C-alpha positions in Angstrom: 2.8 4.5 54.1 4.5 1.2 53.5 2.1 0.4 50.7 2.7 3.8 49.1 6.5 3.3 49.3 6.2 -0.2 47.8 4.0 1.1 45.0 6.5 3.8 44.2 9.4 1.3 44.2 7.5 -1.0 41.8 6.7 2.0 39.6 10.3 3.2 39.5 11.5 -0.4 38.8 9.1 -0.8 35.9 9.9 2.5 34.3 13.7 2.0 34.8 13.4 -1.4 33.1 11.6 0.1 30.1 13.9 3.1 29.8 17.1 1.1 29.7 18.2 0.4 26.2 19.5 -3.2 25.8 22.7 -3.8 24.0 24.3 -6.7 22.2 27.9 -6.8 20.9 28.5 -8.3 17.5 31.3 -10.9 17.3 33.5 -10.8 14.2 34.1 -14.2 12.6 36.5 -15.5 10.0 34.7 -18.8 9.8 32.4 -19.7 6.9 28.9 -19.8 8.3 26.6 -22.3 6.6 23.0 -21.2 6.8 21.5 -24.6 7.7 19.6 -23.9 11.0 22.0 -26.0 13.1 24.4 -23.4 14.6 27.3 -25.9 14.8 30.1 -23.5 13.8 32.6 -22.7 16.5 31.9 -19.0 16.2 28.4 -19.4 17.6 29.8 -20.7 20.9 32.1 -17.7 21.0 29.5 -15.1 20.1 27.7 -12.9 22.7 24.1 -14.0 23.1 21.1 -12.4 24.7 17.6 -13.4 25.8 15.3 -12.3 28.6 12.5 -11.4 26.2 9.5 -9.6 27.7 5.9 -9.7 26.4 4.3 -7.0 24.2 0.9 -8.5 23.6 -1.5 -9.3 25.0 0.2 -8.1 28.2 3.2 -5.8 28.4 6.3 -6.4 30.4 5.7 -10.0 31.6 7.8 -13.1 31.3 7.1 -14.8 28.0 5.3 -18.1 27.5 8.6 -19.6 26.2 12.2 -18.4 26.4 14.3 -17.2 23.4 18.1 -16.9 22.9 19.7 -14.8 20.2 23.4 -14.7 19.1 25.0 -12.3 16.7 28.0 -12.7 14.3 29.4 -10.5 11.5 32.1 -10.4 8.9 32.9 -8.2 5.9 30.1 -9.7 3.8 27.1 -10.1 6.1 25.4 -10.0 9.5 24.4 -13.4 11.0 21.7 -14.1 13.5 21.3 -17.4 15.3 18.1 -17.7 17.4 17.0 -20.6 19.5 13.3 -20.4 20.3 12.8 -22.8 23.1 9.5 -24.8 23.3 9.0 -28.0 25.3 6.0 -28.8 23.1 7.5 -28.7 19.6 4.7 -30.8 18.2 2.4 -27.8 18.9 4.4 -25.3 17.0 2.2 -23.8 14.3 3.8 -23.7 10.9 1.3 -22.9 8.1 3.1 -22.4 4.8 2.4 -19.0 3.2 3.6 -17.1 0.2 6.7 -14.9 0.5 5.9 -11.5 2.2 2.7 -12.9 3.6 3.1 -12.5 7.3 -0.4 -13.1 8.6 -0.3 -16.9 8.4 -1.2 -19.3 11.3 2.5 -19.9 12.2 5.1 -19.1 14.8 7.6 -16.4 13.7 10.9 -14.8 14.5 11.4 -11.1 13.6 14.5 -8.9 13.3 14.2 -5.1 13.1 17.2 -3.1 12.1 17.8 0.7 11.8 21.5 1.4 10.9 20.9 5.2 11.0 19.2 5.3 14.4 16.7 7.8 13.2 13.5 6.1 14.5 12.0 6.5 11.0 13.5 4.0 8.6 13.7 0.4 9.6 14.4 -2.9 7.8 12.3 -5.8 9.0 13.2 -9.5 8.3 10.7 -12.1 9.3 11.1 -15.9 9.2 8.3 -18.3 10.0 8.6 -21.8 11.5 8.2 -23.1 7.9 11.1 -20.9 6.8 9.0 -18.5 4.7 10.6 -15.1 4.4 9.0 -11.6 4.7 11.0 -8.4 4.3 9.5 -5.0 4.9 10.9 -1.5 4.7 9.3 0.9 7.2 9.5 4.6 6.6 7.6 7.1 8.7 4.9 4.6 9.7 4.4 3.3 6.1 5.1 -0.5 5.7 6.5 -1.3 2.2 6.0 -5.0 1.6 7.1 -4.7 -2.0 10.7 -4.1 -0.9 12.5 -7.4 -1.7 16.0 -8.0 -0.4 18.2 -11.0 -1.1 19.0 -12.8 2.2 19.3 -16.3 3.5 17.5 -18.2 6.3 17.1 -21.7 7.5 14.9 -23.3 10.2 15.3 -26.5 12.2 12.6 -27.8 14.5 14.0 -30.2 17.2 12.9 -31.6 20.6 13.9 -28.3 22.3 11.9 -26.0 20.0 13.1 -24.5 16.8 16.2 -22.7 15.5 16.4 -19.9 13.0 19.7 -19.0 11.3 19.8 -15.8 9.1 22.4 -14.2 6.9 21.8 -10.6 5.8 24.3 -9.4 3.2 25.4 -5.8 3.5 24.4 -5.5 -0.2 20.7 -5.8 1.0 20.9 -2.9 3.5 22.4 0.6 3.8 24.4 1.9 6.7 26.6 4.9 7.6 30.2 5.1 6.4 31.8 4.8 9.9 34.7 2.9 11.3 32.6 1.4 14.2 28.9 0.9 13.7 26.1 1.1 16.3 22.7 0.1 14.9 19.3 0.2 16.5 17.7 -3.2 16.5 15.1 -5.4 18.1 14.3 -9.1 18.1 10.7 -10.4 18.3 9.0 -13.7 18.7 5.4 -14.7 18.0 4.0 -17.9 19.5 0.9 -18.2 17.5 -1.0 -20.9 19.4 -1.3 -18.5 22.4 -1.1 -15.3 20.3 1.8 -13.9 22.3 4.3 -11.4 21.0 7.5 -10.9 22.9 10.6 -8.8 22.3 14.2 -8.4 23.4 14.1 -4.6 24.0 10.9 -3.8 26.0 8.3 -1.8 24.1 5.5 0.3 25.6 2.6 1.0 23.3 1.7 4.3 24.9 5.2 5.6 24.3 4.9 5.4 20.5 5.7 3.0 17.7 7.8 -0.1 18.3 10.5 1.2 15.9 11.1 4.1 18.3 11.9 1.8 21.2 14.8 -0.4 20.0 17.9 -1.8 21.6 21.4 -1.5 20.0 23.9 -3.7 18.2 27.4 -2.4 18.9 31.0 -3.5 18.2 30.6 -3.8 14.4 34.1 -2.6 13.5 36.0 -2.0 10.2 33.3 -3.5 7.9 35.0 -3.5 4.5 32.0 -4.4 2.5 32.7 -5.3 -1.1 31.3 -3.6 -4.1 27.5 -3.9 -4.1 26.6 -4.7 -7.7 23.8 -7.0 -8.8 22.1 -7.6 -12.1 18.6 -8.9 -12.7 18.4 -9.9 -16.4 15.0 -11.1 -17.5 13.3 -12.7 -20.5 9.6 -12.9 -21.0 7.1 -14.0 -23.5 3.3 -13.7 -23.8 0.5 -14.8 -26.0 -2.7 -12.8 -26.2 -5.9 -14.4 -27.4 -8.8 -12.1 -28.3 -12.2 -13.8 -28.7 -13.2 -11.6 -31.7 -9.9 -12.2 -33.5 -8.8 -15.6 -34.9 -5.1 -14.8 -34.7 -3.3 -14.6 -31.3 -0.6 -12.0 -30.8 2.9 -12.9 -29.6 5.5 -10.9 -27.8 9.1 -11.7 -26.7 10.8 -9.3 -24.4 14.1 -9.0 -22.6 15.5 -6.4 -20.3 17.6 -5.7 -17.3 17.4 -4.4 -13.8 20.5 -3.3 -12.0 21.5 -2.3 -8.4 24.8 -0.6 -7.8 26.0 0.4 -4.3 27.7 3.7 -4.9 28.6 3.9 -1.2 27.7 1.9 1.8 24.6 4.0 2.1 23.7 5.0 -1.4 22.3 2.7 -4.1 21.5 3.2 -7.8 18.5 1.2 -9.2 18.1 1.0 -13.0 15.5 -0.7 -15.2 15.8 -1.0 -18.9 12.9 -2.0 -21.2 10.8 -3.3 -18.3 8.0 -5.8 -18.8 5.0 -5.6 -16.5 2.8 -8.3 -18.0 2.9 -10.3 -14.8 1.4 -7.7 -12.5 -1.9 -8.2 -10.8 -5.0 -6.9 -12.7 -6.5 -3.7 -11.6 -9.8 -3.8 -9.7 -11.7 -1.7 -12.2 -15.1 -0.2 -11.4 -17.7 2.1 -12.8 -16.9 5.5 -11.4 -19.8 7.9 -11.1 -18.0 10.5 -9.0 -16.3 13.6 -10.4 -12.9 12.4 -9.2 -10.3 10.2 -10.9 -10.2 6.6 -9.8 -7.1 5.8 -7.8 -5.4 2.5 -8.6 -2.7 0.8 -6.5 0.7 0.3 -8.0 1.6 -3.3 -8.8 4.7 -2.9 -10.9 7.8 -4.0 -8.8 10.2 -1.2 -9.8 7.7 1.5 -8.7 6.9 -0.2 -5.4 10.3 -1.2 -4.1 12.3 1.4 -2.2 10.3 4.4 -3.2 9.5 5.5 0.4 11.8 8.5 0.2 9.9 9.8 -2.8 6.4 9.5 -1.2 7.0 11.9 1.7 5.1 14.9 0.4 2.4 13.1 -1.6 3.8 14.1 -5.0 4.6 10.6 -6.2 1.8 8.6 -7.9 3.8 6.3 -10.1 0.7 5.2 -12.1 1.2 8.5 -14.0 4.3 6.8 -15.6 3.2 4.6 -18.4 -0.4 5.8 -17.9 -3.4 5.5 -20.3 -2.7 7.8 -23.2 -4.5 11.1 -23.2 -6.3 10.4 -26.5 -6.9 6.7 -25.8 -10.7 7.0 -25.4 -10.9 9.6 -28.2 -9.5 6.9 -30.6 -11.9 4.3 -29.3 -14.8 6.7 -30.1 -13.7 6.8 -33.7 -15.3 3.4 -34.2 -18.7 5.1 -34.0 -17.6 7.3 -37.0 -16.8 4.3 -39.2 -13.1 4.0 -38.5 -11.4 0.6 -37.9 -9.0 0.6 -35.0 -5.9 -1.3 -36.0 -3.9 -0.5 -32.9 -4.6 1.7 -29.9 -2.1 0.9 -27.0 -3.8 1.1 -23.6 -0.6 2.2 -21.9 2.2 4.5 -22.9 5.5 2.6 -23.3 8.1 3.0 -20.5 11.7 3.1 -21.9 13.7 3.3 -18.8 13.7 4.4 -15.1 16.4 5.0 -12.5 16.4 5.5 -8.7 19.3 6.9 -6.7 18.7 7.0 -3.0 20.6 6.7 0.3 21.2 8.3 3.7 24.7 9.5 4.9 26.2 9.3 8.4 24.7 12.7 9.3 21.2 11.4 8.5 20.8 13.4 5.3 19.0 11.4 2.7 19.2 12.1 -1.0 16.9 10.7 -3.6 16.8 11.1 -7.4 14.2 9.5 -9.6 13.9 9.7 -13.4 11.7 7.8 -15.9 11.1 8.3 -19.6 8.1 7.2 -21.7 8.1 7.0 -25.5 5.6 8.6 -28.0 2.5 6.4 -28.1 0.8 6.1 -31.5 -2.6 4.7 -32.5 -3.2 3.3 -36.0 -6.7 3.6 -37.6 -8.2 3.0 -41.0 -11.0 5.2 -42.5 -13.9 4.2 -44.7 -11.7 4.7 -47.9 -9.0 2.3 -46.6 -6.5 5.0 -45.8 -4.4 4.2 -42.8 -3.0 6.9 -40.5 -1.2 7.2 -37.2 -2.3 9.4 -34.4 -0.2 10.5 -31.5 -2.2 9.6 -28.4 0.5 10.4 -25.7 3.7 12.4 -26.4 7.2 11.6 -25.1 7.5 12.5 -21.5 10.1 12.7 -18.8 9.4 12.4 -15.1 11.9 13.6 -12.6 12.0 13.9 -8.8 14.7 15.1 -6.4 14.4 14.7 -2.6 16.4 15.9 0.4 15.4 14.5 3.8 17.1 15.3 7.1 16.4 13.5 10.4 17.4 15.0 13.7 16.5 15.1 17.4 14.2 12.3 18.3 11.7 11.3 15.6 12.0 14.7 13.9 12.7 15.5 10.3 12.4 18.0 7.5 12.0 17.1 3.8 12.3 19.0 0.5 10.9 17.5 -2.7 10.8 18.7 -6.3 8.7 16.9 -9.0 9.1 17.9 -12.6 7.3 16.5 -15.7 8.1 17.7 -19.2 6.4 16.9 -22.6 8.5 19.0 -25.0 6.6 18.0 -28.2 3.6 19.9 -26.9 5.6 22.6 -25.1 4.3 21.5 -21.7 5.9 21.2 -18.3 4.8 20.9 -14.7 6.8 21.5 -11.6 5.9 21.0 -7.9 8.2 22.1 -5.0 7.1 20.6 -1.7 8.2 20.1 1.9 7.2 18.0 4.8 8.3 18.2 8.5 7.8 16.8 11.9 9.1 18.1 15.2 8.8 16.0 18.4 9.8 17.2 21.8 12.2 15.0 23.9 9.5 12.9 25.6 8.1 11.9 22.2 4.6 12.8 23.2 3.9 16.2 21.7 4.6 17.2 18.1 4.2 19.6 15.2 3.9 18.2 11.7 2.9 19.3 8.3 3.4 19.6 4.5 3.5 22.4 2.0 3.8 22.6 -1.8 3.8 25.1 -4.7 2.8 23.9 -8.2 3.5 25.5 -11.6 2.1 24.4 -14.9 3.1 26.0 -18.1 2.1 25.3 -21.7 2.0 27.3 -24.9 -0.9 29.4 -23.9 -1.1 29.3 -20.2 0.8 29.6 -16.9 -0.7 28.6 -13.6 0.5 28.6 -10.0 -1.1 27.1 -6.9 -0.2 26.0 -3.4 -1.2 23.8 -0.5 -0.4 23.9 3.2 -1.2 21.2 5.8 -0.2 21.5 9.5 -1.0 19.7 12.7 -0.2 20.1 16.4 -1.0 17.8 19.3 -0.3 15.1 21.7 0.6 12.1 19.5 1.5 9.4 22.0 0.0 8.0 25.2 -3.3 6.6 26.3 -5.0 9.9 25.5 -4.1 11.6 22.2 -5.4 14.8 20.5 -4.5 17.0 17.6 -5.7 20.0 15.6 -5.1 20.0 11.8 -5.5 22.6 9.2 -5.4 21.9 5.4 -5.4 24.6 2.8 -5.5 23.8 -0.9 -5.7 26.7 -3.3 -8.0 26.6 -6.3 -5.0 26.6 -8.7 -2.9 23.9 -7.0 -2.4 20.9 -9.3 0.2 18.2 -8.7 -1.5 15.7 -10.9 1.1 15.3 -13.7 3.2 13.3 -11.2 1.1 13.1 -8.0 -2.6 12.4 -7.2 -5.1 14.9 -5.8 -8.8 14.4 -6.0 -9.7 18.1 -5.9 -8.3 21.5 -4.9 -10.0 24.7 -3.6 -10.5 23.3 -0.1 -10.0 24.3 3.5 -10.3 21.7 6.2 -10.3 22.0 9.9 -9.9 18.8 11.9 -10.0 18.3 15.6 -9.4 14.8 17.0 -9.5 13.2 20.4 -8.4 9.5 20.8 -8.3 7.2 23.7 -6.5 3.8 23.7 -6.5 1.1 26.3 -3.5 -1.1 25.5 -3.6 -3.6 28.4 -6.2 -6.4 29.0 -9.1 -5.6 31.2 -12.1 -7.8 32.2 -12.8 -10.1 29.2 -11.1 -7.7 26.7 -7.5 -7.4 25.4 -7.6 -3.8 24.2 -9.9 -1.0 23.0 -9.9 2.4 21.4 -12.4 5.3 21.1 -12.0 8.0 18.6 -13.8 11.4 18.2 -13.1 13.4 15.1 -14.7 16.8 14.1 -14.3 18.0 10.5 -15.3 21.4 9.0 -14.9 21.9 5.2 -15.0 25.2 3.3 -14.1 26.4 -0.2 -10.6 27.9 -0.2 -11.3 30.7 -2.7 -14.7 32.0 -1.4 -14.7 30.6 2.1 -18.2 29.2 1.5 -19.4 26.2 3.6 -19.1 22.7 2.2 -19.9 20.5 5.2 -19.5 19.9 8.9 -19.4 16.4 10.3 -18.7 14.5 13.5 -17.2 11.0 13.4 -17.4 8.6 16.3 -15.6 5.2 16.2 -14.5 2.5 18.5 -12.5 -0.8 18.4 -12.7 -3.7 20.8 -10.9 -7.0 21.0 -12.0 -9.8 23.3 -9.7 -12.3 25.0 -11.0 -14.9 22.5 -9.7 -12.6 19.7 -13.0 -11.5 18.4 -12.4 -8.0 17.0 -15.2 -5.5 16.4 -15.5 -1.9 15.1 -18.3 0.6 15.3 -18.3 3.7 13.1 -20.8 6.6 13.1 -20.6 9.5 10.7 -23.0 12.3 11.6 -23.5 15.3 9.3 -24.1 18.5 11.2 -25.0 20.5 8.1 -26.2 20.0 4.5 -23.4 19.2 2.1 -22.7 22.0 -0.5 -21.1 20.0 -3.2 -19.0 22.1 -5.6 -17.6 19.2 -7.5 -20.5 17.0 -8.6 -21.8 19.5 -11.1 -18.6 19.3 -13.1 -18.8 23.0 -13.8 -16.7 25.7 -12.0 -18.7 27.8 -9.5 -21.9 25.6 -9.6 -23.1 23.9 -6.4 -25.4 21.1 -5.6 -27.0 21.2 -2.1 -27.1 17.6 -0.9 -29.2 16.9 2.2 -27.1 15.9 5.2 -26.5 12.1 5.2 -25.6 9.9 8.2 -23.5 6.8 7.9 -23.2 3.8 10.3 -21.4 0.5 10.1 -20.3 -2.4 12.3 -17.4 -4.8 11.6 -16.4 -8.1 13.1 -13.3 -10.3 12.6 -12.9 -13.7 14.2 -9.8 -15.5 15.3 -7.6 -16.5 12.3 -6.1 -19.4 14.2 -9.3 -21.3 13.6 -9.8 -23.4 10.5 -12.8 -21.3 9.6 -12.8 -17.5 10.2 -15.0 -14.7 9.2 -14.7 -11.0 8.4 -18.0 -9.2 8.1 -19.3 -5.6 7.8 -22.9 -4.3 7.9 -23.6 -0.6 7.3 -26.4 1.8 6.4 -26.8 5.4 5.4 -29.7 7.8 5.0 -30.6 11.5 4.8 -34.1 11.2 6.4 -35.7 12.6 3.2 -35.3 10.4 0.2 -31.9 8.7 0.0 -31.1 5.6 1.9 -28.9 2.5 1.5 -27.2 -0.4 3.0 -23.8 -1.9 2.3 -21.2 -4.3 3.7 -19.3 -7.5 3.0 -19.1 -11.1 4.1 -15.7 -12.8 3.7 -15.4 -16.3 5.1 -11.9 -17.9 5.0 -11.1 -21.6 5.2 -7.7 -23.0 5.9 -8.0 -26.5 4.4 -4.6 -27.4 5.6 -1.2 -25.8 6.2 -0.8 -25.4 2.4 -4.2 -24.5 1.0 -6.4 -21.5 2.0 -9.5 -20.1 0.3 -11.1 -16.7 0.9 -14.5 -15.9 -0.6 -15.7 -12.3 -0.7 -19.2 -11.0 -1.2 -19.4 -7.1 -1.2 -22.6 -5.2 -1.7 -23.9 -1.7 -1.8 -27.5 -0.8 -2.5 -27.9 3.0 -2.8 -31.5 4.2 -3.2 -32.5 7.6 -4.5 -29.0 9.0 -4.9 -28.8 12.2 -7.0 -25.9 12.9 -9.3 -24.6 14.4 -12.5 -25.9 13.0 -15.8 -23.6 13.2 -18.9 -26.5 14.7 -21.0 -26.2 15.5 -24.7 -29.7 17.0 -25.1 -29.7 20.2 -23.0 -26.4 21.9 -23.9 -27.2 25.0 -21.8 -28.3 23.2 -18.7 -26.7 20.9 -16.1 -28.8 17.7 -15.7 -29.0 15.6 -12.6 -30.7 12.3 -12.1 -32.2 10.5 -9.2 -31.0 6.9 -9.4 -30.7 3.6 -7.6 -27.1 2.4 -7.8 -26.6 -1.3 -6.9 -23.1 -2.8 -6.7 -22.2 -6.5 -6.1 -18.7 -7.8 -6.0 -17.9 -11.5 -5.8 -14.3 -12.6 -5.4 -12.3 -15.7 -4.6 -8.7 -15.7 -3.4 -7.0 -19.1 -3.3 -3.4 -20.2 -2.6 -1.7 -23.5 -2.7 1.8 -23.2 -1.2 3.8 -26.2 -2.4 6.8 -25.3 -0.3 8.5 -22.2 1.0 9.8 -21.4 -2.5 7.0 -22.4 -4.7 3.3 -21.5 -4.8 0.2 -21.2 -6.9 -2.1 -18.1 -6.4 -5.6 -17.5 -7.7 -7.5 -14.2 -7.8 -11.0 -14.1 -9.3 -13.3 -11.1 -9.2 -16.6 -10.2 -10.8 -17.8 -6.6 -10.3 -21.4 -5.7 -11.3 -22.9 -2.3 -11.0 -26.3 -1.2 -12.3 -27.5 2.5 -12.5 -31.2 2.8 -12.7 -32.5 6.4 -13.2 -36.1 7.2 -12.1 -36.2 11.0 -12.3 -34.3 13.8 -14.0 -33.7 17.4 -12.9 -32.1 20.7 -13.9 -29.6 22.0 -11.4 -30.6 25.5 -10.3 -28.2 28.3 -9.5 -29.0 28.1 -5.8 -28.0 24.4 -5.8 -31.6 23.0 -5.7 -33.1 20.7 -8.4 -36.1 21.3 -10.6 -37.9 18.3 -12.3 -37.7 17.7 -16.0 -41.2 16.6 -17.2 -40.0 14.6 -20.2 -36.5 13.2 -20.6 -35.9 10.9 -23.6 -32.2 10.0 -23.4 -31.4 6.5 -22.1 -29.0 6.8 -19.1 -29.5 3.4 -17.3 -26.2 1.4 -17.3 -25.4 -2.2 -16.7 -21.6 -2.5 -16.1 -19.5 -5.6 -15.5 -15.9 -6.5 -15.2 -14.6 -10.1 -14.7 -11.0 -10.9 -14.0 -9.1 -14.1 -13.4 -5.4 -14.1 -12.4 -3.9 -17.5 -12.0 -0.1 -17.6 -11.3 2.7 -20.0 -10.5 5.8 -18.6 -8.9 9.1 -20.5 -8.1 11.9 -18.8 -6.2 14.4 -21.3 -7.5 17.5 -19.4 -6.3 18.1 -16.3 -4.1 16.6 -13.3 -5.9 15.7 -15.5 -8.9 12.2 -16.3 -10.0 10.3 -18.2 -12.6 6.7 -17.0 -13.1 3.9 -18.4 -15.2 0.6 -16.5 -15.4 -2.8 -16.8 -17.0 -5.1 -13.8 -17.2 -8.7 -13.6 -18.3 -10.5 -10.3 -18.7 -14.1 -9.5 -19.7 -15.5 -6.0 -19.8 -19.1 -4.9 -20.7 -20.9 -1.6 -20.3 -24.4 -1.5 -21.7 -27.0 1.2 -21.9 -30.4 -0.2 -20.8 -33.5 1.5 -22.4 -36.2 2.6 -19.9 -38.7 0.0 -21.2 -36.4 -2.9 -20.4 -35.8 -4.5 -17.0 -32.3 -5.1 -15.6 -31.3 -8.8 -15.9 -31.2 -11.0 -12.8 -27.8 -11.8 -11.2 -27.7 -15.3 -12.8 -28.8 -14.1 -16.3 -26.4 -11.1 -16.1 -23.5 -13.4 -15.1 -24.0 -15.9 -17.9 -24.6 -13.1 -20.5 -21.3 -11.6 -19.5 -19.5 -14.5 -21.2 -21.1 -13.5 -24.6 -18.8 -10.4 -24.6 -15.3 -10.4 -26.1 -12.7 -11.9 -23.8 -9.0 -11.4 -23.6 -6.8 -14.3 -22.4 -3.1 -13.8 -21.8 -0.6 -16.5 -21.0 2.8 -15.2 -20.0 6.1 -16.6 -18.9 9.0 -14.7 -17.2 12.4 -15.7 -16.0 14.4 -13.4 -13.7 17.9 -14.4 -12.6 19.9 -12.7 -9.9 23.6 -12.2 -10.6 25.8 -11.0 -7.7 29.0 -9.4 -8.9 31.0 -10.7 -6.0 29.9 -14.3 -6.4 30.7 -14.0 -10.1 34.2 -12.8 -9.3 34.8 -15.7 -6.8 33.7 -18.3 -9.3 36.3 -17.0 -11.8 
């Protein structure tokens, strides 16, 4: 009986400790705080300080390896944090230099999480490493936006007692309610890398949900009279393009302006005029054999920073803005008809874009986005020497309006409208959507979903469609489960502004997930997932496929991570998309997929990520795939990562773009081999300056061995003689070498060299594909594009400009 009583007392004590929200009171200062990592101002000795961190990983709720002390100040301009991270072995503090916003380095780290609206959804994260490298992240509904860049100050000082972090976060970098006295959710974290320990101020239990849902509070921030939040980012850029088949390089000189205006304490207007995106990372292009559009990540800063509010319903795919013109490839094809292409812009020109977003003290968020692209013209010369201009993409306006309301605990409802208009061709598209999530008080069970209605209208047509997605289940705890239903009508189309691979789909998903968060035996943690999927056509309710997916994750106490994944098809796949013709189906034999991943401890000088996988249908098709990615940290400044990705797909069957049989759909059996070699390198000169290298060679060969007619029942009948060459040898080669210098807060000088080679060759049946070496060296016989660009961005804060005057 005594043992039971003792157990209950311990259980109650632990749960009470976790359930109590910790509080720190901010101390108002009138003293100028120098961000130097010393904490020698008098205000720091008067401020309220806190400590008593508890561990989060690998164990929860224990005393940390080393103690931490955090103090908090504020004035009318900024919030100040002074943290002392005690360590009696300061010579062992790991401090690899990384690039800004790269938070996976081999280094100790201090982290500050801040949620001024207390909604458990939208959190600012500020990270500082022991080398004073900054990372800032905007978390929204579980999405981590590393592209959000705030202007804030930090300094680090390593001494014989450990290390000190001093941080200043101007109110111009965050948004908060318009209240006389503020109470903000917050948490402080510390990572001691050499023992891979994470500890935090307010205790966090993994089985109770995300860490941003279990934060302490900063109180006592009174009468913050923040000044006008107005900042300008003027830029100037120049570039030189060298084309190997043209003796004359082309030059460009550009200038523009970005602006941020704080309309209220919680609402901000972002504006970009005549933007220049020549410095963005090159796309990872590939040969797409599928019936679906290739999805490319967004690399343009304006469209990646602070767009979380517009992404709630899946209607915002910013690559639509400034996209490849609709007639771009049609113009390229004119070369085969004897035309000379004088100019054919690859992207439509963005004129301007604005974002207005913010959340009021009642947790209602408002977002307005608008962007305009100009008419895009190609210029061609015919065989008689006549020059004419052809409109390849008409003027367009992209508009989105969002209302988002947070309430209860971790619950919200959202309303989004996306509108695109091209008046020159009498075309518009409108999508009205909503998303929601309702969590009960214990934050374990929830109902969530999305819905949307699309309308497309042009001169001759008017089309409506809709989608509905909903899920219900236990979303937190060791055991989790959910049922999800997704309905997409055959006329639903959000793709003028959003991205959807295909419509006309009904999906049933049932998931059961087990997580073990605490170390056991020789392991730190594990998870096991079971997911059942059943797909049908929405319009006719015909079967597409049924599958079962089993997966597991395991991490050892030596930080060797491994994943196992098994995808089992429980039926043949009735593919209604591969034929590229409405109503036609290809019956694909059920295929099973398996892979195994490992990742070793990144604290080591040499680490390895590796995947090996295979798939087969037990009839004809089989293949194997994976990657090997060794990474070497030469020192605390230089790191190299080599990647070798491969996929060898034997006897795959797919659509053939045939021009012989106009009244038949032709399929081909083919071997599709893909090799990707890449090299990532970085040399971090200091915490403000670095050189970054990205090199990638993508090689795909498509070798057809049989051709078929697609029958009405979805089967294939052989074609005895087929005389059109379809074999393809496809290559892309990219080099991005950049130098970046953050020479002042918010100000950057960037220099970049880009090299691009593209080749796509049809290989006659009587020729062999080249070997890897021969193919690689032959690649450099193709036309190359080399671009050297320079850009200077300078941050101008209106308040600092006023003080200087």
